[in-house]
KOLMARZA-926211 format. One record per residue: z, x, y of N, C-alpha, C in turn. Coordinates in steps of 0.05 Angstrom, whole numbers, plus 5000, padded with zeros to 4 digits. Atoms other than C-alpha are relative to their C-alpha. Layout:
ZXYZXYZXY
...
END
This chain:
498949904975322425692810502450184994
497849815003326926302813501650025027
498350004976332726262863502250214996
497849815000337326842878501649975026
498350044976343226722925501450275006
498749754992345327352962502649965014
497650074985350427053010500149705005
499750284993353226363023502849965012
497550064987358726083067500249715008
499650284993361725403083501849995025
498450064976364125183152500549705002
499250294999367724523165500249915028
499950124974366524103226501149724997
498750265004371623543221500849885027
499550124974371223133285502049774999
498150225004375722583256502850105005
497349894997381923013252500150215022
500049804979379723503306500350284988
499549755014380124063254497250134994
502549855006374224553256500850274988
499149755014374925123206497550164994
502149815006370225713205501050214980
499249825021370626123142499550295007
500349714996371826873147499050154976
500949885025369626993076497749834988
502250145013363426813035501149844976
499450165024363426302979499850184975
500249855025364726592910497749884984
502450105013357926532877500250014970
499650015028360126342808500549714991
499450265013360825742761498949765016
500850254988360725062795498850035028
501049954973359625332865497050094999
502749905003353325702844498149784990
501650225010350825102805499449805022
500450184977351924652866497950105019
501949894981348125112912497250014989
502649985012342425242864498649734998
501150275003341324502850499049895027
500750114975341224312923497750165014
502349854990336624882943497549924986
502350085016331924682887499049725009
500850274993332023942908498749995028
500950014972330824092982497450175004
502349824997325724652974497449854994
502650135005318624392980500049705005
499850294995320923703002497649915017
502350104986314823303025500749855026
499150134975319022973079500850205021
499349794981320723633112497650075018
502149944981316823823174499850305005
500449724993313824513187500750045029
499249954972316324833251499150285009
500749744988314925413298502050055023
498049934979320125773342498749995027
500849964972319625713417500450295007
499949714993318726383451502850095008
497349934990325726363481502249904981
498050105019329326123417502250204996
497649835004336426403415500450044970
499649985029336726253340498250224989
501949795009330526693329501050275007
498949744992333827253368502350094982
497849945018340127203325499050074972
501249955027335927183262498950284999
501149734999332327823282502250214999
497749815000339028163295501350014972
498950015027341627933227498250154981
501949875018335328173192500150305004
499949724993335928843228502750134993
497449895007343128923206501950035024
498449984976345828863277502149775001
498150235000349528203261500649944971
499250055028353528073198499449714992
500650275009352227463155502149805009
497950184991359027153171499849945030
500250044971358127263246497649825006
502450164995351126973244500549714992
499450275009353426363204501949865019
498250124981359026243254498649915026
501650084977354026233311498549744995
501450255008350225693273502049775002
498050215000356625293263500949925028
499150054973358825353335497949855017
502150144986352025133362499949714992
500050285010352324513318502549855010
497550124990359624383339499749915029
500450064971357824413413498149765004
501950224998352023933402501349744993
499050265010355823413363502549915016
497850094983361823403411498949835023
501250164979356923093461498449774988
501550225013353822613410501649754998
498750265003355421873407500949984971
499350025029355421943331501350274992
498649755006360722483321500550014970
499850005029359322543247501250274990
498949765012364023033213498250104978
501949895018360223503169500950264988
499749745012360324093122497350155005
502449844994355424643142500050244981
500349785018353025123089497650185009
502149814993349025743108499750194976
500549825023345826163053497650185005
502249805000341526783049499050024971
501050025027337126702988497250124997
502849935006330626912955498949794981
501350205016326026372927497350114991
502449875012320726652880499550265015
500149734988322327332912499250005029
500650024971321027072983502749945014
497450054987327027123031500049745016
499750244984329526483062502949985009
497450074990335426313106500249694998
499750295004338025623087502449905016
497950134985342125163131500249714989
499550275010345024533098502149875018
498050154985348624003139500549744984
499250245017352323483097502049845015
498150184986355422913136502149904980
497850095017362122703108499649704992
500450275010361522083064502649894988
497850135013366721583041499550004970
500250025029368121612966502749954988
497450055013373421412917500750234981
499049805018377621912879502849924991
497350065008384321932844502150175015
497849854988391022162871502449964983
497550015017397322322832502450035018
497549984985404122182863502350024981
497649975016410622412835502249815010
498050204993416021872834502850135003
497349894995423122002860501750014975
498350015025426321792794498750144977
501449875022421522212753497549854992
502550135009414722062725497950025022
502349994982408021972760498749735004
501550244995403921432792497250095008
502849934994396321492792498849785018
501250194982392521162849497150065005
502749964992385421062872499949995031
500049994971384221272944497250045011
502549944986378621302994500150285012
500149734990376822023008497650035018
502149994980372722173070498050234996
501849765001369922873059498850044973
501449985026365622742998497250135004
502649874998359623212990498149884981
502050125018353122992957500150124972
500049895027353023052882497350134993
502449845008347723432843497549834998
502450175001343022832839499149905027
500750084973343022712914498950235016
501049794982339723082971502050045023
498549944976343123413030499049825022
500950174978343022983093497950135017
501949864983339523513133499950294991
500249725008336924213119497750145014
502149834989332724783144499650254983
500649755013329225353110498450185020
501349824981327225953153499350264986
500849745012323126543127500350215022
499549804979325727143166497750205004
502349814998319327543153497749875015
502350144987313927033172500949825022
499050194980318426603217499249714994
500750275008315925993179502549824997
497750184999320525393186499349744986
500250275012321524753145502649855004
497650144991326324233171500049704992
499650295004329023553150502549935017
497850054981333323273206500249705008
499550274990336322633234500350005030
499750034971336522373305502949935006
497450074989343022343344499849955030
500150074971344422053413501850195015
498549814984346622603461499249965029
500450064971347522433535497849795004
501850224997343521803524497250054989
502649935011337622163491500150034970
500249975029335422123418498950274994
500849725004335122843394500350074970
499849875026333723193328501550265004
498349774994339523683331499150254987
500649765014337424173278497650155012
502349854989330424343305500250045030
500149994971331524193379502350175013
497849864988338424483392500850264984
499249775016340024953334497750214999
502249825004333325263317498350055025
501749994977329725123382497150064992
502749985010323025003350498549745003
501650245000317224523353499449924971
500550105027315424093293497249874999
502550145005308923843263500549794978
499450215019308323223219500250114971
499549925028310723273147497749904982
502050095019306223203086500349704993
499550285007309522533070499049825023
501050154977308022283141497049995000
502949995000300822503134498749804981
501050195020299622093071500449725009
499450274991303021483100498249925024
501650054977299321543166497149954993
502750035010292721613130499549714990
500350275012293720963091500349785021
499450214981296720553148497849985021
502150004980291320773198497449874988
502350125013285820593148500349694999
499650295001288919903139499749875027
500150114973289619783214497149995011
502850004991282419983229498449794985
501450215016279919543172500649725010
499150264990284018963198498749935027
501250044974281319053269497149924999
502850065003274219003243499549784980
500350225019275518423196499250084972
500649905027274818853134502449984982
497950035020278818863070502050235003
497949804996285419233084500850144974
499349885026287019333010497950204991
502249815007280219652998500150255017
499849764982281220113058502350184991
497749845009288120333033499350154974
500849885025285120462964498150235005
501949794993279420862995501550255011
498449784989284621283032501450164978
498849875023288321432967497950164984
502149865015281821612933499150255014
500749774984280122082990502050234995
497949805004286822442981499750124972
500249905028286022492905497650184997
502449845003278922762910500350275015
499749754985280723272964501950194986
498049835013286723522925499050124974
501249875023282323682866498950285007
501249754992279524252907501950185016
498249854984285024462955502749855004
497450134997292224312975500649925029
499650104973291124053045498649735003
501350264993289423363074499150025029
501249994973284823343134499649715010
500350274990286022683170497749975019
502250014982280722853221497449934986
502450045015275422843167500149754982
499650225019278322263127498549755008
501350244991275421713170497149984992
502950005007268221923155499649924971
500250075029269521853080500949724995
498950275005273621213083498149785011
501650214987269020833131497150105003
502849915000262121093111498249775010
501950204990256620733149500949855025
499050134975261020513208501050215019
499149804980261221033264502249905018
498050114982265420563306502850014987
497450005014270920503253500950294996
499349725003270621253241501250115026
499049904974271621383316502849895006
497450124995277520903320502150134982
498149875019280721223259500750285011
499549734990279921923288501750005025
498450024976282821713354502949954994
497250085007288921403321501550244988
498649785013290522013278500450245020
499749804980289422483337502349945018
497750084984294222083380502650034986
497549975015299322133324500750294995
499449715002298922893326498850144976
501249875023294723023264497350125008
502449874990289823503294499050224982
500849785018289724023238500749914971
499450075028289723973161503050054994
497249985007296623863132500350094971
499649895028298824273071502049824986
498350175016301923853016500550124972
499649935028304823932947498149844983
502250135014298823772904501049814979
499050165022302623522843501649755009
498450224990307623092882498349795013
501650194985302322782926498149844981
501750145019297622622868501549784985
498450205014303222242834500249745017
499750234983303821792895497449855005
502550134993296421652905498449924975
501550065024294321572832500249714992
499750285006296720852831500149845026
499950184977296020262878501649754993
498250225006301519742881499349765018
500650254986300019022901502249804995
498150235003304718432914498849765013
501250244989302017732923502149835013
498150184987305117182965501349814980
498850175021306716832899502250164985
497949845012311317412880499150184977
501149845022306817732827499450285010
500549724993306618492829498350134979
501849855018301218942800500050295008
500449714995300619692793497450084986
502649955011293419902784499250295006
500949734995290820612774497850015021
502049994978286820812836497250034989
502649965011281021032792498749744991
501050255010280420322765499649795022
499950214979281319952831497349905008
502750084991274019942851498049974976
501750025023271419902780500149714989
500050285008269419182766500049964969
499850025030269319342691502949954992
497150035007276919332694501549815018
498650174980279118972758497949875018
501950134982275318452798501549815019
498950184979277318102863497949795008
501850214994274217432877501149825023
499350194979274316992940499449724991
500350285008275416262922499149835023
501050184980272415682959502249895019
497850114983279215452984501350225017
499049784983280416133018502050184987
498149835015285016422965498550224985
501249785016283817042923500849974971
499449985028283517132848499650294991
500249745012284617782810499649984970
500650015028281417862742500350284988
499649755014283818412695498449994974
501950015022278718592641500550224980
500049805022278118972575502850094993
497349945007285518932559500349964970
499750035029286919072486502949974992
497250025007294519082489501749975025
498150034978300118862535502850064990
497349925008307019182532502049875020
497950124983313118802558502050215008
498249794991317119272602502549885014
497750134988322518772622502650134991
END
């Protein structure tokens, strides 16, 4: 991935002290600042938990974006509009979370993207040096409120907007405003609709398969495994998951179960194929994790799950289950 940062600015929304500071100059894109921005853009870009979005026809943000792209609005002025919209929203929120707002104009693999990062202020410990009246120094450990996420963490909330295609990708949290739970970034700032994320699609696929199987007295574990197998097989050919078609593959031979599955995923909003990151998704579905009521945990490759040459599930006369693992030539202790 190649990331080029053209412009970046930091605005501070500190509701604890009542100090809101809008920067009149861009961040100096060098050394630690550039490293910080590059790492967080890289971590957030392509996140499977981010939801695709589409602007409403009357989106004010989209209008400002078009003016910025056309050169009618400067980067700093555009970024201040973003900060002020967020400030107005959070002054009416029950959770008045102080935050740092970073706006950046970047190119990712030569594709333009406008990036909005919102980092809620976190408590953290740091040092403080005090000079003593009689000379000398005293070092202390203090609680510092405005701690930004380090390079191994993700930003609390973010949005990527392609100014050319108008494609949107958003990861946002809900806040209570005037008694209503609202996703501030997409609903108030961007003014866009959202569709389910790739991560939600995979989870919904497995959970729905389990619920349908349970309703018909079938094996829930087998249904969840079949769902993972469906995802793995589909991703061998393309990078989308079609939940509408999944039920026919998972519940072959049972039109009633297929119909219930399709109804459930349609009600959840999965009416069209969902594009996913093939590599990241395959890592999640290539293994099946089990935990028994006795506390024993197993991780079994999905390809082996239905292969009785390696794993066999048996129903005992007393109503319990037994799991037999076969053809093991070596066991490694990973404690």
